[in-house]
matplotlib code that plots the C-alpha trace (Angstrom):
import matplotlib.pyplot as plt

x = [-32.6, -28.9, -28.3, -30.0, -27.7, -24.6, -25.7, -26.3, -22.9, -21.2, -22.8, -21.5, -18.2, -16.3, -17.9, -17.2, -13.6, -13.4, -14.9, -12.8, -9.6, -10.7, -11.4, -8.0, -6.3, -7.9, -6.9, -3.3, -3.4, -4.6, -1.6, 0.9, 2.0, 4.2, 3.8, 2.8, 0.3, -1.3, -1.6, -3.2, -5.5, -6.6, -7.3, -9.2, -11.4, -11.9, -13.0, -15.3, -16.8, -17.4, -19.2, -21.1, -22.3, -23.4, -25.2, -27.2, -27.9, -29.4, -31.3, -32.7, -33.8, -35.7, -36.8, -36.1, -36.8, -40.3, -40.9, -39.7, -42.0, -45.0, -44.1, -43.7, -46.9, -48.8, -47.2, -48.2, -51.8, -52.0, -50.6, -53.2, -55.9, -54.7, -54.8, -58.1, -59.6, -58.1, -59.7, -63.1, -62.8, -62.0, -64.9, -67.2, -66.3, -66.8, -70.2, -71.3, -70.4, -72.2, -75.3, -75.1, -74.7, -77.7, -79.9, -79.0, -79.4, -82.9, -82.0, -82.5, -79.2, -78.0, -75.1, -72.1, -68.6, -65.4, -64.0, -60.9, -59.3, -57.1, -55.5, -53.9, -53.4, -55.1, -57.6, -58.8, -61.6, -63.4, -65.1, -68.0, -70.2, -73.8, -76.5, -79.6, -82.2, -82.9, -81.6, -78.3, -77.7, -74.8, -74.5, -75.8, -73.6, -71.5, -70.7, -68.6, -68.9, -67.6, -68.5, -68.7, -66.6, -67.8, -70.5, -71.3, -69.7, -70.5, -72.7, -72.5, -74.3, -74.2, -71.2, -70.3, -67.3, -67.1, -65.3, -64.0, -63.4, -59.7, -60.0, -58.4, -61.7, -63.9, -65.9, -68.9, -71.0, -70.5, -71.9, -70.2, -72.3, -71.5, -71.9, -73.9, -71.4, -71.3, -68.3, -67.0, -64.6, -62.2, -59.3, -56.0, -53.9, -52.8, -55.9, -59.5, -59.7, -62.3, -61.0, -62.2, -63.3, -63.5, -61.3, -64.4, -66.1, -66.2, -64.3, -62.3, -60.1, -62.2, -65.3, -67.2, -68.4, -71.2, -72.9, -75.1, -78.7, -77.5, -75.5, -76.8, -75.8, -75.4, -78.3, -77.8, -76.1, -73.7, -70.6, -67.5, -64.5, -63.2, -61.1, -57.5, -55.7, -56.6, -54.2, -54.4, -54.2, -51.6, -53.6, -53.9, -57.5, -59.1, -58.6, -58.2, -59.5, -57.9, -60.2, -59.3, -61.8, -63.8, -63.7, -60.2, -60.2, -57.4, -59.6, -62.9, -64.4, -68.1, -70.0, -73.5, -75.1, -77.4, -80.6, -81.3, -81.0, -82.8, -81.0, -78.6, -75.6, -72.5, -70.8, -73.7, -73.5, -71.9, -71.0, -70.9, -73.6, -76.8, -79.9, -83.2, -84.9, -82.6, -81.9, -83.5]
y = [-29.2, -30.0, -29.1, -25.8, -25.0, -26.0, -23.8, -20.8, -21.3, -21.5, -18.1, -16.3, -18.1, -15.0, -13.0, -15.7, -15.7, -12.0, -11.7, -14.7, -13.0, -9.7, -11.4, -13.2, -9.9, -8.2, -11.1, -10.9, -7.1, -7.8, -10.0, -7.5, -5.1, -2.8, 1.0, 1.5, -1.4, 0.2, 3.5, 1.8, -0.2, 2.9, 4.8, 1.8, 1.5, 5.3, 5.3, 2.3, 4.1, 7.3, 5.6, 3.3, 6.4, 8.2, 5.1, 4.6, 8.3, 8.3, 5.1, 6.6, 9.6, 7.8, 4.7, 4.2, 7.9, 7.6, 4.4, 5.9, 8.9, 6.6, 4.5, 7.6, 9.0, 5.8, 5.7, 9.3, 8.5, 5.4, 7.3, 10.1, 7.5, 5.7, 8.9, 9.8, 6.5, 6.8, 10.2, 8.8, 6.0, 8.5, 10.7, 7.7, 6.8, 10.4, 10.6, 7.4, 8.8, 12.0, 10.1, 8.2, 11.4, 13.0, 10.0, 9.9, 13.6, 15.0, 18.6, 20.0, 19.7, 21.5, 19.7, 21.8, 21.2, 22.9, 25.1, 26.4, 26.5, 28.9, 26.6, 28.4, 27.5, 30.8, 31.3, 28.6, 29.6, 27.5, 28.8, 26.4, 26.1, 25.0, 24.5, 24.7, 27.4, 27.7, 30.8, 30.4, 32.7, 33.7, 31.7, 28.5, 25.6, 23.6, 19.9, 17.3, 13.6, 13.1, 16.2, 20.0, 22.2, 25.7, 28.1, 30.4, 33.8, 35.5, 34.5, 35.2, 33.9, 30.1, 30.3, 31.2, 31.6, 29.2, 30.1, 26.8, 25.6, 26.2, 29.9, 31.8, 33.3, 30.3, 29.3, 27.0, 25.3, 21.5, 18.6, 15.3, 12.6, 10.1, 12.2, 15.2, 17.6, 21.0, 23.0, 25.7, 24.6, 27.1, 27.0, 28.0, 28.1, 24.5, 22.5, 22.5, 22.6, 22.8, 24.8, 25.2, 21.6, 20.9, 18.0, 16.2, 16.1, 12.7, 13.4, 10.5, 9.9, 8.9, 10.8, 12.4, 16.0, 17.3, 20.7, 21.6, 22.8, 25.7, 27.0, 30.3, 29.5, 25.7, 23.2, 20.4, 17.0, 17.9, 15.8, 17.9, 16.0, 13.3, 13.8, 12.8, 14.5, 15.7, 17.8, 20.3, 24.1, 26.4, 26.9, 23.1, 23.3, 22.9, 20.5, 21.1, 18.6, 18.6, 17.5, 15.8, 17.2, 14.4, 16.3, 16.7, 20.0, 18.9, 16.2, 18.0, 18.1, 17.4, 19.3, 20.1, 23.4, 22.9, 24.9, 25.4, 29.2, 32.3, 35.2, 37.0, 39.2, 37.1, 40.0, 40.1, 36.4, 35.2, 31.6, 30.7, 32.9, 31.2, 33.3, 31.5, 33.6, 32.4, 28.9, 25.9]
z = [-105.7, -105.4, -109.0, -108.5, -105.6, -107.6, -110.5, -108.2, -106.6, -110.0, -110.9, -107.9, -107.5, -108.6, -105.8, -103.3, -104.3, -104.1, -100.6, -99.4, -100.6, -99.0, -95.7, -95.9, -96.6, -93.7, -91.5, -92.7, -92.0, -88.5, -87.9, -89.1, -86.3, -88.4, -88.1, -91.7, -91.5, -88.4, -90.2, -93.2, -90.9, -89.1, -92.3, -93.7, -90.7, -90.5, -94.2, -93.6, -90.6, -92.6, -95.5, -93.1, -91.2, -94.4, -95.6, -92.5, -92.3, -95.8, -94.9, -91.7, -93.6, -96.3, -94.4, -90.7, -89.9, -91.3, -89.6, -86.3, -86.8, -87.4, -84.4, -82.2, -83.5, -82.7, -79.2, -78.6, -79.6, -77.5, -74.5, -74.9, -75.2, -72.2, -70.1, -71.6, -70.6, -67.1, -66.8, -68.0, -65.4, -62.6, -63.7, -63.8, -60.2, -59.1, -60.8, -59.2, -55.8, -56.6, -57.6, -54.3, -52.3, -54.1, -53.4, -49.7, -48.9, -48.6, -49.4, -52.9, -54.6, -57.8, -59.6, -60.7, -61.9, -60.7, -63.5, -61.7, -58.3, -56.4, -53.8, -50.9, -47.2, -46.2, -49.0, -51.3, -53.7, -56.4, -59.5, -60.3, -63.4, -63.1, -65.8, -63.6, -64.2, -60.5, -58.7, -57.0, -54.1, -51.9, -48.7, -50.2, -49.0, -51.5, -50.9, -52.7, -53.0, -49.4, -47.4, -47.0, -49.3, -48.4, -49.4, -52.3, -51.9, -55.2, -58.2, -61.9, -65.0, -64.7, -62.4, -58.9, -56.5, -53.6, -50.4, -49.1, -45.5, -46.2, -45.6, -42.7, -41.3, -42.0, -38.9, -38.6, -35.9, -35.8, -33.9, -32.9, -34.5, -31.8, -28.6, -30.0, -28.5, -30.2, -31.2, -33.5, -36.3, -37.8, -40.3, -38.6, -41.8, -41.5, -40.5, -39.5, -35.6, -32.9, -29.9, -26.3, -25.7, -22.0, -20.8, -19.5, -22.9, -24.6, -27.9, -29.4, -32.4, -35.4, -34.3, -37.2, -37.0, -39.2, -39.4, -36.5, -36.6, -34.6, -37.6, -38.9, -42.5, -43.0, -42.8, -40.3, -40.9, -43.7, -43.1, -42.5, -41.0, -38.7, -35.6, -36.3, -33.3, -29.8, -27.7, -24.9, -25.6, -24.0, -20.9, -20.3, -19.2, -22.7, -25.6, -29.2, -31.8, -35.2, -38.0, -41.2, -43.8, -45.5, -48.8, -50.4, -52.1, -54.4, -55.9, -55.9, -59.4, -59.2, -56.5, -55.4, -54.3, -51.4, -51.7, -48.0, -47.3, -48.4, -50.0, -47.8, -48.2, -47.5, -45.6, -43.1, -42.3, -39.0, -39.5, -35.9, -34.4, -33.5, -34.5, -33.9, -36.4, -39.2, -38.1, -39.9]

ax = plt.figure().add_subplot(projection="3d")
ax.plot(x, y, z, "-o")
ax.set_aspect("equal")
plt.show()
């Protein structure tokens, strides 16, 4: 082993001597502070930097650049797969919630998926797609995994427009699940509120409101919202309850159409007028 090392060193001794002398020369140049030496040193290092840059540029083009491209490609694929799996996990959770909702509600429900949304504080509309052969009619309620979304306003072939609770003229008859107190909820451009609540009425924070049997369009017991704020109106003799909707429209993806009403023209429907002939 030792003889092999000695033989190898003897073969490259000239190269070792050359690099040693070059290193010694550079060291001597670094000790010399003369003006001409400084100029030579600058030119030498500039020349070295130029050739070094060109060498690595060529290397990157033929080798490192390809490796970098492959790595970036793999990273992009993994990132897309990661987001795809996250989306699958989220959809799985939403579908499990939807299955639970369908099993708990006695009404006939038609599953649908939100195709597009027009989110606006005064007029939020959904376009939904469904693949059921049953007839979908205007005025049919639409619910999400947590609660009421709105009602069908217009139908097409395997699709429909949904007018959500986040609409300026949206009004609906509700009932407090705890105290059974009735009220009319409406969208004021910022939140869902119930006005004209007498001060003596037992309404507390956290109370849940659902659709009332007195609604002329909605079937009873569809969850709508929870009371998050109570305050007096301008007259000081009535309270206003601000509801936090149970269904978040920004996150709604899978929905159900509730088959609970007969065919009606949506323009003829008064959402808060109690008509015994039409109530269910």
